[in-house]
C-alpha positions in Angstrom: -21.0 36.4 37.5 -21.8 38.7 40.4 -19.1 40.5 42.4 -19.9 38.3 45.3 -19.6 35.1 43.3 -16.3 36.3 41.8 -15.0 37.1 45.3 -16.0 33.6 46.6 -14.3 31.9 43.6 -11.1 33.9 44.2 -11.1 33.2 47.9 -11.7 29.5 47.2 -8.8 29.3 44.9 -6.6 31.0 47.5 -7.7 28.5 50.2 -7.3 25.5 48.0 -3.8 26.6 47.1 -3.0 27.1 50.8 -3.6 23.4 51.5 -1.8 22.3 48.3 -4.9 21.0 46.6 -6.6 21.6 43.3 -10.1 23.1 42.7 -12.9 20.5 42.1 -16.0 21.1 40.1 -18.3 19.9 42.8 -16.6 22.1 45.4 -17.0 25.2 43.2 -20.7 24.4 42.4 -21.4 23.9 46.2 -19.5 27.1 47.2 -21.6 29.1 44.7 -24.9 27.6 45.9 -23.9 28.4 49.5 -23.0 32.0 48.5 -26.4 32.4 46.8 -28.3 31.0 49.9 -26.5 33.5 52.1 -27.2 36.5 49.7 -30.8 35.6 49.1 -31.5 34.2 52.6 -32.9 30.8 51.6 -32.1 27.3 52.8 -30.0 24.8 51.0 -29.5 21.0 51.1 -26.3 19.8 49.4 -25.3 16.2 48.9 -21.6 16.2 48.4 -19.8 12.9 47.9 -16.6 12.0 49.7 -13.7 13.9 48.3 -15.7 17.0 47.3 -13.9 19.2 50.0 -17.2 20.3 51.4 -15.9 22.0 54.5 -14.1 24.7 52.4 -17.2 24.9 50.1 -19.3 26.1 53.0 -16.7 28.0 55.1 -15.3 30.2 52.3 -18.7 31.8 51.3 -19.5 32.5 55.0 -16.1 34.2 55.5 -16.3 36.2 52.3 -19.8 37.4 53.2 -18.5 38.5 56.6 -21.4 36.5 58.2 -21.3 35.0 61.7 -21.4 31.3 60.9 -22.3 28.4 63.2 -21.1 25.0 62.1 -22.7 22.0 63.9 -21.3 18.5 63.4 -22.3 15.1 64.6 -18.8 13.7 65.3 -15.9 15.0 67.4 -13.6 13.8 64.5 -15.1 16.4 62.1 -15.0 19.2 64.8 -11.3 18.5 65.2 -10.7 18.4 61.5 -12.3 21.9 61.1 -10.6 23.5 64.1 -7.2 21.8 64.1 -6.7 21.2 60.4 -8.9 23.0 57.9 -9.3 26.5 59.5 -5.6 26.9 60.6 -4.5 25.9 57.1 -6.6 28.4 55.2 -7.3 31.4 57.5 -3.8 33.1 57.2 -4.1 33.1 53.3 -7.7 34.3 53.5 -6.9 37.1 55.9 -4.3 38.3 53.4 -6.7 38.0 50.5 -9.6 39.8 52.3 -7.5 42.3 54.2 -9.1 41.5 57.6 -8.8 39.3 60.6 -10.8 36.1 60.7 -11.5 34.4 64.1 -12.8 30.9 64.9 -13.6 29.0 68.0 -15.1 25.7 69.2 -17.8 25.6 71.8 -19.3 22.6 73.6 -21.6 22.0 76.5 -20.4 22.9 80.1 -20.0 19.2 80.9 -17.1 18.9 78.4 -14.8 21.1 80.5 -13.1 20.6 83.8 -15.1 22.5 86.6 -12.5 24.2 88.7 -15.0 24.9 91.5 -15.7 21.2 91.9 -12.1 20.2 91.5 -11.0 22.6 94.3 -14.0 22.3 96.6 -13.5 21.1 100.2 -17.0 19.6 100.0 -17.2 15.9 99.1 -20.2 15.3 96.9 -21.5 11.8 95.8 -19.4 12.0 92.5 -16.2 12.7 94.4 -17.0 10.1 97.1 -17.1 7.4 94.4 -13.6 8.3 93.2 -12.2 8.3 96.8 -13.6 4.8 97.4 -11.9 3.2 94.4 -8.1 3.5 94.9 -7.3 2.8 91.3 -9.0 6.0 90.3 -6.8 8.2 92.5 -3.9 8.1 89.9 -6.3 9.2 87.2 -7.6 12.0 89.4 -4.1 13.3 90.1 -3.3 13.3 86.4 -6.4 15.3 85.6 -5.7 17.8 88.4 -2.1 18.3 87.3 -3.2 18.8 83.7 -5.9 21.3 84.7 -3.2 23.4 86.5 -0.9 23.6 83.5 -0.9 27.1 82.1 -2.6 27.5 78.7 -4.7 24.2 78.7 -8.2 24.3 77.3 -9.8 22.3 80.1 -11.6 20.4 77.3 -12.2 16.7 77.8 -11.0 15.9 74.3 -7.6 17.5 75.0 -7.4 16.1 78.6 -5.4 12.9 79.5 -7.5 9.7 79.2 -9.2 9.2 82.6 -11.9 6.9 83.9 -15.4 8.2 83.2 -16.1 8.5 87.0 -13.1 10.7 87.5 -14.3 13.0 84.8 -17.8 13.2 86.4 -16.2 14.1 89.8 -14.4 17.0 88.2 -17.0 18.4 85.8 -20.6 19.7 86.1 -23.6 19.8 83.8 -25.1 23.1 82.5 -28.1 22.6 84.8 -25.9 22.2 87.9 -23.5 25.1 87.2 -23.8 28.2 89.5 -22.7 30.5 86.7 -19.4 32.4 86.2 -20.7 35.6 87.8 -21.2 34.0 91.2 -18.5 31.3 91.1 -15.2 31.9 92.9 -13.5 30.4 89.8 -15.6 32.4 87.3 -12.7 34.4 85.8 -10.6 31.2 85.2 -13.5 29.0 84.2 -12.7 26.9 81.1 -16.3 26.7 79.9 -17.0 30.4 80.4 -13.8 31.4 78.6 -14.5 29.1 75.7 -18.0 30.6 75.5 -16.6 34.2 75.6 -14.2 33.4 72.8 -17.1 31.9 70.8 -19.3 34.9 71.3 -17.0 37.1 69.3 -15.7 34.6 66.7 -16.6 34.8 63.0 -16.9 31.0 62.8 -18.1 28.8 65.8 -17.9 25.0 65.6 -20.2 23.1 67.9 -22.1 19.8 68.0 -25.6 18.8 66.9 -26.6 18.0 70.5 -26.0 21.4 71.9 -27.7 23.1 68.9 -30.7 20.7 69.3 -31.0 21.4 73.1 -31.0 25.2 72.4 -33.7 24.8 69.6 -36.0 22.6 71.6 -35.7 24.5 74.9 -35.8 27.7 72.9 -33.2 29.0 75.3 -29.9 30.6 74.0 -26.8 28.5 74.8 -24.8 29.3 71.6 -23.7 32.6 70.2 -26.0 34.5 67.8 -25.4 33.8 64.1 -26.4 34.8 60.6 -26.5 31.3 59.3 -26.3 27.7 60.5 -24.3 24.9 58.7 -25.5 21.4 59.5 -22.6 19.2 58.5 -23.2 15.4 58.7 -26.9 16.6 58.4 -28.2 13.0 57.9 -27.6 12.5 61.6 -29.2 15.7 62.8 -32.8 14.4 63.4 -31.5 11.5 65.5 -29.1 13.6 67.5 -31.9 16.2 68.1 -34.2 13.4 69.3 -31.5 12.0 71.6 -30.7 15.4 73.0 -34.3 16.0 74.1 -35.0 12.4 75.3 -35.7 12.5 79.1 -34.4 9.7 81.2 -35.1 8.6 84.7 -32.8 6.1 86.4 -32.6 5.1 90.0 -28.9 6.0 90.0 -29.7 9.6 89.1 -32.5 9.9 91.6 -30.3 8.4 94.4 -27.4 10.7 93.5 -29.7 13.8 93.7 -31.1 12.5 97.0 -27.6 12.0 98.5 -26.6 15.6 97.4 -29.8 17.1 98.9 -29.3 15.2 102.2 -25.8 16.4 102.6 -26.6 20.0 101.7 -29.8 20.4 103.7 -30.4 17.7 106.2 -34.0 17.5 107.5 -37.5 16.4 106.8 -37.6 17.4 103.1 -34.4 15.6 102.1 -35.4 12.6 104.3 -38.6 12.3 102.3 -36.7 12.6 99.0 -34.2 10.0 100.2 -37.0 7.5 101.1 -38.8 8.2 97.8 -35.5 7.6 95.9 -34.9 4.3 97.6 -38.5 3.1 97.0 -38.2 4.1 93.4 -34.9 2.2 93.1 -36.5 -1.0 94.6 -39.6 -0.8 92.3 -37.3 -0.3 89.2 -35.3 -3.4 90.3 -38.5 -5.4 90.7 -39.8 -4.2 87.4 -36.5 -5.1 85.7 -36.8 -8.7 87.1 -40.4 -9.0 85.9 -39.6 -8.0 82.3 -36.4 -10.1 82.0 -38.3 -13.2 81.1 -40.9 -11.3 79.0 -39.6 -10.1 75.6 -42.9 -8.4 74.8 -42.2 -5.9 77.7 -39.2 -4.5 75.8 -39.8 -1.8 73.2 -42.5 0.8 73.5 -44.7 1.1 76.6 -48.2 2.6 76.0 -48.3 3.9 79.5 -46.2 4.0 82.7 -46.3 0.5 84.3 -48.6 0.6 87.3 -45.9 -0.9 89.6 -43.8 2.2 88.9 -46.4 5.0 88.8 -46.8 5.4 92.6 -43.0 5.6 93.3 -42.5 8.1 90.4 -45.2 10.3 91.9 -43.6 10.2 95.3 -40.2 11.1 93.8 -41.8 14.0 91.9 -43.6 15.4 95.0 -40.5 15.1 97.2 -38.2 16.7 94.6 -40.7 19.6 94.1 -40.7 20.2 97.9 -36.9 20.6 97.8 -36.8 22.9 94.7 -39.5 25.2 96.2 -37.5 25.4 99.5 -34.3 26.2 97.6 -36.0 28.8 95.5 -37.2 30.7 98.6 -33.9 30.4 100.5 -31.6 33.3 99.3 -29.4 34.0 102.3 -26.2 32.2 101.2 -23.2 34.4 100.6 -20.3 31.9 100.6 -19.4 31.1 97.0 -18.7 27.4 97.7 -22.0 27.0 99.4 -23.7 28.8 96.5 -22.0 26.5 94.0 -23.1 23.4 96.0 -26.7 24.7 96.2 -26.7 25.3 92.4 -25.6 21.7 91.9 -28.2 20.3 94.3 -30.9 22.5 92.8 -29.9 21.5 89.2 -29.9 17.8 90.0 -33.2 17.8 91.9 -35.0 20.1 89.4 -34.0 17.7 86.6 -35.6 14.8 88.5 -38.7 16.8 89.2 -39.1 17.9 85.6 -38.6 14.5 84.1 -40.9 12.8 86.6 -43.6 15.4 85.9 -43.3 14.9 82.1 -43.4 11.1 82.6 -46.6 11.3 84.7 -48.3 13.6 82.1 -47.4 11.2 79.2 -49.0 13.4 76.5 -49.5 12.5 72.9 -46.6 12.6 70.6 -44.2 11.0 73.2 -42.7 7.6 73.1 -41.9 5.8 76.4 -39.7 2.7 76.9 -37.7 0.8 79.5 -34.1 -0.2 78.8 -33.1 -3.1 81.0 -29.2 -2.9 80.8 -29.1 0.3 82.8 -32.6 0.0 84.2 -33.7 3.3 82.7 -37.1 4.8 81.7 -36.8 6.9 78.5 -39.3 9.4 77.1 -38.7 10.8 73.6 -40.7 13.0 71.2 -42.2 11.1 68.3 -41.1 13.9 66.0 -38.8 16.9 66.3 -39.3 18.3 62.8 -42.0 20.9 63.9 -39.9 22.4 66.6 -36.9 22.4 64.3 -39.0 24.3 61.8 -40.3 26.9 64.2 -37.1 27.5 66.2 -34.4 26.9 63.6 -35.6 27.1 60.0 -37.5 30.4 60.3 -34.5 32.2 62.1 -31.5 32.0 59.7 -30.6 30.3 56.4 -29.7 26.7 57.1 -27.2 24.9 54.9 -27.6 21.1 55.4 -24.9 19.0 53.9 -23.6 15.4 53.9 -22.3 12.7 51.6 -25.7 11.0 52.0 -28.9 13.1 52.0 -30.9 11.3 49.3 -33.0 8.2 49.6 -33.8 6.4 46.3 -32.7 9.5 44.3 -34.7 12.2 46.1 -34.1 14.6 49.0 -37.7 14.7 50.3 -37.4 12.1 53.1 -34.4 13.8 54.7 -35.8 17.3 54.1 -39.0 16.5 55.9 -37.1 15.0 58.9 -35.1 18.2 59.4 -38.3 20.2 59.2 -38.2 21.8 55.7 -41.6 22.1 54.1 -41.7 20.0 51.0 -44.6 20.4 48.6 -46.7 22.1 51.2 -47.4 25.7 52.1 -46.5 27.2 55.5 -49.8 28.2 57.3 -48.4 30.6 59.8 -47.5 34.1 58.6 -43.8 34.8 58.5 -42.7 37.7 60.6 -40.3 40.3 59.3 -36.8 39.0 58.8 -37.9 35.3 59.1 -36.8 32.7 56.6 -39.4 30.6 54.8 -38.9 26.9 55.7 -40.4 26.0 52.3 -37.8 28.0 50.4 -35.1 25.3 50.1 -32.8 24.6 47.2 -31.7 21.0 46.8 -28.4 20.1 45.0 -26.3 17.0 44.4 -22.8 17.9 43.4 -21.7 14.3 42.9 -18.2 13.1 43.8 -14.8 13.5 42.2 -14.3 9.7 42.5 -14.9 7.3 39.6 -16.8 4.7 41.6 -17.6 2.3 38.8 -13.8 1.9 38.0 -12.5 2.2 41.6 -14.8 -0.3 43.3 -17.0 -3.4 43.0 -20.3 -3.9 44.8 -20.7 -7.7 45.4 -24.2 -8.9 46.1 -24.2 -12.7 46.5 -27.6 -14.2 45.6 -26.8 -17.6 46.9 -26.8 -16.8 50.6 -29.9 -17.5 52.7 -32.0 -14.5 53.9 -30.9 -13.3 57.3 -32.9 -14.7 60.3 -33.3 -13.3 63.8 -30.4 -15.2 65.3 -27.5 -13.2 64.0 -25.4 -14.1 60.9 -25.9 -17.6 59.4 -23.0 -20.1 59.1 -23.1 -19.5 55.3 -22.6 -15.7 55.7 -19.7 -16.2 58.2 -18.0 -18.7 55.9 -18.3 -16.4 52.9 -16.9 -13.5 55.0 -13.9 -15.6 56.0 -13.2 -16.6 52.4 -13.4 -12.9 51.2 -11.1 -11.8 54.0 -8.6 -14.5 53.1 -8.6 -13.3 49.5 -8.1 -9.7 50.6 -5.2 -10.7 52.9 -7.0 -9.0 55.8 -7.5 -5.3 55.0 -11.2 -5.5 55.9 -13.8 -3.4 57.7 -16.6 -5.8 58.7 -19.8 -4.0 59.7 -22.6 -5.7 61.6 -26.0 -4.5 62.5 -25.9 -6.0 66.0 -23.5 -7.0 68.8 -24.6 -10.6 68.4 -23.3 -10.4 64.8 -19.9 -9.0 66.0 -19.5 -11.7 68.6 -20.4 -14.5 66.2 -18.0 -13.2 63.5 -15.2 -12.8 66.1 -15.6 -16.4 67.2 -15.8 -17.8 63.6 -12.9 -15.7 62.2 -10.5 -16.5 65.0 -10.9 -20.2 64.1 -10.7 -19.9 60.3 -8.0 -17.3 60.1 -5.8 -18.7 62.8 -3.1 -19.9 60.4 -2.9 -16.6 58.6 -0.9 -13.5 59.5 -4.1 -11.4 59.9 -4.7 -9.5 63.2 -8.3 -9.3 64.3 -9.4 -6.1 66.0 -12.9 -6.5 67.5 -15.0 -3.6 68.9 -16.4 -4.2 72.4 -19.3 -2.4 74.0 -18.2 1.0 75.2 -15.0 1.1 73.1 -14.1 4.6 71.7 -14.1 4.5 67.9 -10.9 6.6 67.4 -8.3 4.3 68.9 -9.8 1.2 67.1 -9.6 2.9 63.7 -6.1 4.1 64.3 -4.9 0.5 65.1 -6.7 -0.8 62.0 -5.2 1.9 59.7 -1.7 1.3 61.1 -1.6 -2.4 60.6 -2.2 -2.9 56.9 -3.3 -6.6 57.0 -5.5 -6.3 60.0 -9.3 -6.5 60.0 -11.7 -4.5 62.2 -15.1 -6.0 63.2 -17.7 -3.7 64.7 -21.2 -2.4 64.9 -23.2 0.7 64.3 -20.8 3.4 65.5 -18.3 2.2 62.7 -20.8 2.6 59.9 -20.3 6.4 59.8 -17.5 8.8 60.0 -14.7 6.2 59.7 -12.0 7.4 57.3 -9.3 4.9 56.3 -7.9 5.6 52.8 -5.2 3.4 51.2 -4.1 -0.2 51.6 -5.5 -0.9 55.0 -9.1 -1.2 53.8 -9.9 -2.8 50.4 -13.0 -4.8 51.6 -16.0 -3.4 53.4 -18.3 -6.3 54.3 -21.9 -5.6 55.6 -23.8 -8.5 57.2 -27.3 -7.4 56.5 -29.5 -4.5 55.4 -29.7 -2.3 58.6 -33.4 -2.0 59.0 -34.4 -0.6 62.4 -35.1 -3.5 64.9 -38.8 -4.1 65.6 -38.2 -3.4 69.3 -36.5 0.0 68.6 -39.1 2.2 70.3 -38.9 5.6 68.5 -38.5 4.2 65.0 -41.3 1.6 65.4 -43.6 4.3 66.9 -42.9 6.6 63.9 -43.6 3.7 61.5 -46.9 2.9 63.3 -47.9 6.5 63.1 -47.2 6.5 59.3 -49.3 3.3 59.0 -52.1 4.8 61.0 -52.2 7.9 58.8 -52.8 5.6 55.7 -49.2 5.6 54.6 -46.5 2.9 54.9 -44.2 2.8 57.9 -41.9 0.5 56.0 -41.6 2.8 53.0 -41.6 6.1 54.9 -39.5 5.2 58.0 -37.7 1.8 57.9 -36.5 1.8 54.3 -35.1 5.4 54.2 -33.3 4.7 57.5 -31.8 1.5 56.1 -30.9 3.2 52.8 -29.1 6.0 54.6 -27.0 3.7 56.8 -26.2 1.4 53.9 -25.0 4.4 51.9 -22.9 5.5 54.9 -21.5 2.0 55.4 -20.7 1.6 51.6 -19.0 5.0 51.7 -16.3 3.7 54.0 -14.5 2.0 51.0 -13.5 4.7 48.5 -11.9 7.6 50.5 -9.5 8.9 47.9 -8.9 9.0 44.1 -6.4 6.1 44.4 -8.6 3.8 46.6 -9.7 0.4 45.1 -11.7 -2.4 46.6 -15.0 -4.3 47.1 -18.1 -3.7 49.2 -19.8 -7.0 49.9 -23.4 -6.9 51.1 -24.0 -10.4 52.5 -27.8 -10.1 52.4 -29.5 -11.6 49.4 -32.7 -9.4 49.9 -30.9 -6.5 48.1 -31.1 -8.5 44.9 -34.3 -10.5 45.5 -36.7 -8.0 47.0 -38.4 -5.1 45.1 -37.2 -2.5 47.6 -33.6 -3.5 46.7 -33.6 -0.8 43.9 -34.3 2.0 46.4 -31.4 0.9 48.5 -29.1 0.6 45.4 -30.1 4.0 44.1 -29.0 5.5 47.5 -25.5 4.1 47.2 -22.4 5.2 45.4 -22.5 3.8 41.8 -19.9 1.0 42.2 -19.7 -1.7 39.5 -22.1 -4.5 40.5 -21.8 -8.3 40.4 -23.1 -11.4 42.0 -20.2 -13.6 40.8 -18.1 -14.8 43.7 -15.2 -16.0 41.5 -14.8 -12.5 40.0 -14.8 -10.9 43.4 -12.3 -13.3 45.0 -10.0 -12.9 42.0 -10.2 -9.1 42.2 -9.4 -9.1 45.9 -6.5 -11.5 45.5 -4.9 -9.4 42.7 -5.4 -6.2 44.6 -3.9 -7.7 47.8 -0.9 -9.1 45.8 -0.2 -5.7 44.2 0.0 -4.2 47.6 2.8 -6.5 48.8 5.1 -5.4 46.0 
């Protein structure tokens, strides 16, 4: 064992002892692999099942090596766990062991912090106007302002009192619209600037996938320099990276930018922009009406609809006129006016850039129209090349998650993140660059005994799912299973239609039972729902995609996870269907290369909600007979935790009854 390995082992023991835990084989194996990757500067993909303790397995080697580590997560819950729980618990013990100080910080995008300039500005911009018009929002605004004035607060939205989204928008600004701390009158007190300054010097910086993805794709530094990047919840990274660089054009955004421009610089230029914005708004409304009755218009658009092209061009020309004027006008000294100009310039530039990209519509882009918010979206077909060039050649990347394999292999996930699998890199590597093909892949298993702790129930007798949401048979079966479990159920659906149908059915059939039904509604934050579910042991929680991942409810509140169907991407899901078509066109199979891996990953994540600790027991029920009857079922099953499998309903109902009874004692 090398000196470094021995140091890592000792430090891991110290950290585990500090949190009152015990060392686990998988955790030790992972920590040693991370230490090797840092020493030898290669990449690493680690699948580490629930309960491995993977955050310590990647934090400790980074700390021991004295490297600057950037950890990027997909969820706020994991960021909080790292910064509020894991690091404070182990850092004092590690400082003692290593004989040096260890610092850590969290850093998010500018829009996640209160903007003091905007909050204290005399100027009323369109965001603030909205809040002043709605009297019920005034209370929220007062609460937020009082909080921001409290000494020692972070200014971070996640620590702030709950306020309406519109109140937050009126008191925050985006990175593009920020004047910068050097010029701003509030620069020295700025919450975002101070968080960034703290992150610049910290040994460990925790951030989110989105911010890292924006930096990589724009190739413009936002985050501090680092010696290695840890992608936790790495199975989400490609999707988050795609979302982060998806351009969107909505009439609301264009109208907001036009209102800001008109107020800041009245005259011909902003009148032209205002007119273009209104015309664009009208053409978007008309287009929305046209497609409402035409289901084929949803999903991917091959080109910009003709009825919109002219008005988008006018918006682009008018917006460019304003940005050119603002670039040439440098005579402002007043800091408030400078800040306001930065906001106008940022908002208008964003519109100009998006409109230009839309009109160019190059290859490799996917365009679609979303009717609910009347929005045009433009996304890249693939982000793996840019991730390879701007992330995987720069520093070692440690990608980890409980679910990184599909079938039993890492290749599908590795390719999506940009690693080179079974192919050589063509470009020459420059000095100090890391080879994207040099990636070690490791599965450290899980400390749980899945076959003894849980049952996977796959009823063969149910009809295959159709297009109209869950069948009556599926809902009936679900009601019977919940009854046997005495509540204690997380019911996951692949669509809102499924959630609504289940809510309606279960309220009828469970009416006589003391089971509380908590149903997710569109726009609900996940955290509070999960808290209510965990607190009330016999309640059930019904929800859709955002509950399939990251929900952690160990113990008696969740002994049944029911899944309505295999979560294949919907045929009208534009980016996924475009990726599948591309695979088909290249002579491959869009189903095998895109749709199936995606479904396998989500199914593994959903199934993973059941066993969260060594003592957990229960059943996962997949109410979709295709997992048993279709050939691809084996790929899905191989991607999931190895629960004991059965299709016998009587056995499952009996197990749930007995388990539920044992919890009442």
